[in-house]
C-alpha positions as CSV (number, residue, x, y, z in Angstrom):
1,M,22.9,-5.0,14.5
2,M,23.7,-8.1,16.6
3,K,22.4,-6.2,19.6
4,V,19.0,-5.8,17.8
5,L,18.9,-9.6,17.3
6,E,19.8,-10.2,20.9
7,L,17.0,-7.9,22.0
8,L,14.5,-9.6,19.6
9,D,15.6,-13.0,21.2
10,E,15.0,-11.4,24.6
11,I,11.4,-10.5,23.6
12,E,10.9,-14.0,22.2
13,D,12.1,-15.5,25.5
14,I,9.7,-13.2,27.5
15,V,6.8,-14.3,25.3
16,D,7.8,-18.0,25.5
17,T,8.1,-18.0,29.3
18,S,5.1,-15.8,30.1
19,S,2.0,-17.1,31.9
20,G,-0.9,-17.8,29.6
21,F,-4.6,-17.5,30.0
22,P,-6.3,-20.9,29.4
23,L,-8.2,-21.3,26.2
24,T,-7.5,-17.8,24.9
25,G,-4.0,-18.1,23.4
26,K,-3.1,-14.8,25.3
27,I,-0.3,-14.3,27.7
28,L,0.6,-11.9,30.5
29,V,3.8,-9.8,30.0
30,D,5.4,-6.9,31.8
31,A,4.6,-4.0,29.4
32,E,7.4,-1.8,30.8
33,E,10.0,-4.6,30.2
34,I,8.8,-5.0,26.6
35,L,8.7,-1.2,26.0
36,E,12.3,-0.8,27.4
37,I,13.5,-3.5,24.9
38,V,11.7,-1.8,22.1
39,R,13.3,1.5,23.0
40,E,16.7,-0.2,23.0
41,I,16.0,-1.6,19.5
42,R,15.1,1.8,18.2
43,V,18.4,3.2,19.5
44,E,20.3,0.3,17.8
45,L,18.6,0.6,14.4
46,P,21.0,1.6,11.6
47,D,21.0,5.3,10.5
48,E,19.8,4.2,7.0
49,I,16.5,3.0,8.5
50,Q,16.1,6.2,10.6
51,Q,16.6,8.2,7.4
52,A,13.4,6.9,5.9
53,Q,11.4,9.7,7.6
54,W,13.9,12.3,6.5
55,I,13.6,11.1,2.9
56,K,9.9,11.4,3.1
57,D,10.0,14.9,4.6
58,E,12.7,16.0,2.2
59,R,10.6,14.8,-0.8
60,Q,7.6,16.8,0.4
61,R,9.8,19.9,1.1
62,I,11.2,19.7,-2.4
63,L,7.7,19.4,-4.0
64,D,6.4,22.3,-1.9
65,E,9.4,24.4,-2.9
66,A,8.8,23.6,-6.5
67,K,5.1,24.5,-6.2
68,R,6.0,27.8,-4.6
69,E,8.5,28.6,-7.3
70,Y,6.0,27.7,-10.0
71,E,3.4,29.9,-8.4
72,T,5.9,32.8,-8.1
73,V,7.0,32.5,-11.7
74,L,3.4,32.4,-12.9
75,K,2.5,35.4,-10.7
76,D,5.5,37.3,-12.1
77,A,4.5,36.4,-15.7
78,R,0.9,37.5,-15.1
79,T,2.1,40.8,-13.6
80,Q,4.4,41.4,-16.5
81,A,1.7,40.6,-18.9
82,E,-0.8,42.9,-17.3
83,A,1.7,45.7,-17.2
84,L,2.4,45.3,-20.9
85,I,-1.3,45.1,-21.8
86,E,-2.1,48.4,-20.1
87,N,-0.6,50.2,-23.0
88,D,-3.0,49.9,-25.9
89,D,-0.3,50.2,-28.6
90,I,1.5,47.1,-27.5
91,T,-1.4,44.9,-26.4
92,V,-0.9,42.2,-29.0
93,K,2.9,42.1,-28.4
94,A,2.3,41.9,-24.7
95,K,-0.1,39.0,-25.1
96,I,2.5,37.1,-27.2
97,R,5.2,37.9,-24.7
98,A,3.1,36.9,-21.7
99,D,2.3,33.6,-23.3
100,E,5.9,33.0,-24.1
101,I,6.9,33.9,-20.5
102,L,4.2,31.6,-19.2
103,R,5.3,28.8,-21.5
104,I,8.9,29.2,-20.4
105,A,7.9,29.3,-16.7
106,E,5.7,26.2,-17.1
107,K,8.6,24.4,-18.9
108,N,11.0,25.4,-16.1
109,V,8.6,24.2,-13.5
110,S,8.1,21.0,-15.3
111,N,11.9,20.5,-15.6
112,L,12.3,21.2,-11.9
113,K,9.5,18.7,-11.1
114,M,11.2,16.0,-13.2
115,S,14.6,16.7,-11.6
116,T,13.0,16.6,-8.2
117,F,11.3,13.3,-8.9
118,D,14.6,11.9,-10.3
119,Y,16.5,13.0,-7.2
120,I,13.9,11.5,-4.9
121,D,13.8,8.3,-6.9
122,S,17.6,8.0,-6.6
123,I,17.5,8.5,-2.9
124,L,14.7,5.9,-2.5
125,Y,16.5,3.5,-4.8
126,N,19.7,3.8,-2.7
127,F,17.7,3.4,0.5
128,Q,15.9,0.3,-0.9
129,D,19.3,-1.2,-1.9
130,K,20.6,-0.6,1.6
131,V,17.4,-2.2,3.1
132,D,17.8,-5.2,0.8
133,H,21.5,-5.5,1.8
134,L,20.6,-5.4,5.5
135,Y,17.8,-7.9,5.0
136,G,20.3,-10.2,3.3
137,I,22.8,-9.9,6.1
138,Y,20.7,-9.9,9.2
139,F,17.5,-11.9,8.4
140,N,19.4,-14.8,6.8
141,D,21.5,-15.0,10.1
142,M,18.3,-14.8,12.1
143,F,16.6,-17.5,10.0
144,N,19.7,-19.8,10.3
145,N,19.8,-19.3,14.0
146,L,16.1,-20.1,14.3
147,Q,16.6,-23.2,12.1
148,K,19.6,-24.3,14.3
149,T,17.4,-23.9,17.4
150,F,14.6,-26.0,15.9
151,D,17.1,-28.7,14.9
152,Q,18.6,-28.7,18.4
153,V,15.1,-29.0,20.0
154,N,14.2,-31.8,17.6
155,E,17.5,-33.6,18.4
156,T,16.9,-33.3,22.2
157,L,13.3,-34.7,21.7
158,T,14.6,-37.6,19.7
159,E,17.2,-38.4,22.4
160,N,14.6,-38.2,25.2
161,R,12.3,-40.5,23.2
162,N,15.1,-43.0,22.8
163,E,15.8,-42.9,26.5
164,I,12.2,-43.6,27.3
165,K,12.1,-46.5,24.8
166,E,15.2,-47.9,26.5
167,M,13.6,-47.5,29.9
168,V,10.5,-49.3,28.6
169,Y,12.7,-52.1,27.2
170,K,14.6,-52.5,30.5
171,A,11.3,-52.5,32.5
172,Q,9.9,-55.3,30.2
173,I,13.1,-57.4,30.8
174,E,12.9,-56.9,34.5
175,D,9.2,-57.9,34.5
176,E,10.0,-61.0,32.5
177,D,12.9,-61.9,34.9
178,Q,10.6,-61.5,37.9
179,K,8.1,-64.0,36.4
């Protein structure tokens, strides 16, 4: 992950040192150089972040599979019900049985949906926890490094101002001595 931070610093250096267009706030950068750094960042990203797309795809696959199973169970229940209804002697019993099969199928599909949602939620929760952990580790370091850089710049500016003040003082003394 330190490599990612170094690459981000490199992008920041490129932006800071690039030529600007007056009055526009825009700069000129080498697109290929920036794109190469972005590609390197993607290679360096932790597996957990790259798994986000997999989790999304897996969620949709599970939901699609549950829907197919639900439709298959319903179709089977209807087929069984129609077969039972064909015989006039057992029409009432067939209707009751078909309703029972349909109720059981709907309950099973509902349970499967809930289990799927619980499973997906646990995956997303774990992923969210990992992202929070990475944020805590890496972004605090990056913020601290940025704060340190600003403190160093401010210290250098203060030293430069003090040197200028001393030079002004010496120049005034020399002027007074020459009078």
